C-alpha positions, 0 to 999 in steps of 0.5 A: 213704814215696814208694812209699806215696804213689805207690800211693795216687795210682795207686789213685785213677787220677790218675797212670796214667803212674807206675802203668804204669811201676811195674806193668809194664803196657805200653800198647798203641798206639791206632789214633789215627785221628780223621780216619776219620768212619766210625770216629768215628760208630761210636765215638759210638754205642758211647759213648752205648750203653755209657758214657753210662749212668754217665759224663757228657760234660758239656762236649760237646753232642749237636748237636756230633756233626753235625761227624762227619757225623751228621744232627740227625735221626739224633742224635734217633732213635739217640743221644738218651735220651727226655728229652734234647734235641739241644742239651743236653750229654751228661749221665748220668742216674745219681744220684751218691749211688747211683753212689757207693754202688754203685761206691764212687766217682762215675764221672768225666766223660769229656769230657777223659779222652783228654787227662788220662790221658796218662803215661809209658806213652804217650798218653791214647788208648793208656791207654784202648785198653789199659784197655778191652781188659784186663778179666778175670774175678776173683771176689774183686772186688766187681764180679766184674772186674779190669783189668791197666791199672788194678788193683782198678778200681771199674768193671765190664767194660761191654763183656763181652758184646762181648768175652766172658769171659776169665781171665789166664794167668800166668808166673813171673819172677825179679827181685831174687832173688824169684819173682813171677807176672805176666800173660802173656796171656788165655785165652778162657772164653766167646766174645763177640758179636764176634771178638777182631779185631772187638772190638779194632776196636770199642774203637779206634773208641770210643777214637778218639771219646773222643780227638776229643771231648777236642778236636773242633777238633784236626784243624782246628787241625792243618790250619790250622797246616800252612798257616800254617807254609807261609805263613810259610816262603814269607814268609821266602823272599820277604823274603830275596829282597826284602832282597837286591834292596834291598841289591844295589847297596850295597858 
């Protein structure tokens, strides 16, 4: 019964940590470089061009991208759809009913996805970095694609033109007296517009942006937190010395 429940929850994508642990998929470490403005700017561009067609980021406004060094003019000219305004939230124009008919489910909002996907396999950024890089062709699926990190996912590989088409390479392993096939790697079928290294860097930029979007004030919070801790340490030191001076004549 427990296995059935875990399987159902993992299929819905709510417990990716449990899925990673049971499915044997090791999450790759994401770059995690949310202080790199060039990376975040490229990630924002990739998000708008490849993700925002179906997925919303309803808790993020376009003008917040100015925190990444993108001017309002650049946002209007390069990152806005024709009917959107710079002060509006990043909502997809796809009709939810049509999306459910096409994919079997409504594409989730991605504003907090980098925080919500954390699990036993690593951080949410690690999951996303692995997920976006492990799509492969599978003619048995409705979309023509499958994914190692999220098997039977309803989402197609929207980055396939950049990555190219790949097929999995299997190897046999012995476990508990049974022989099973697992994916040991990928074989490139057709090249993409990017080399594998360039694609990994682009996905890293996209994941960096998703991580920043989940908490735009994170870097400021950490920076201020460091100064607060330093202030408290200095306060403790001065308090200790002041206390010693007050009591130095008391035997």
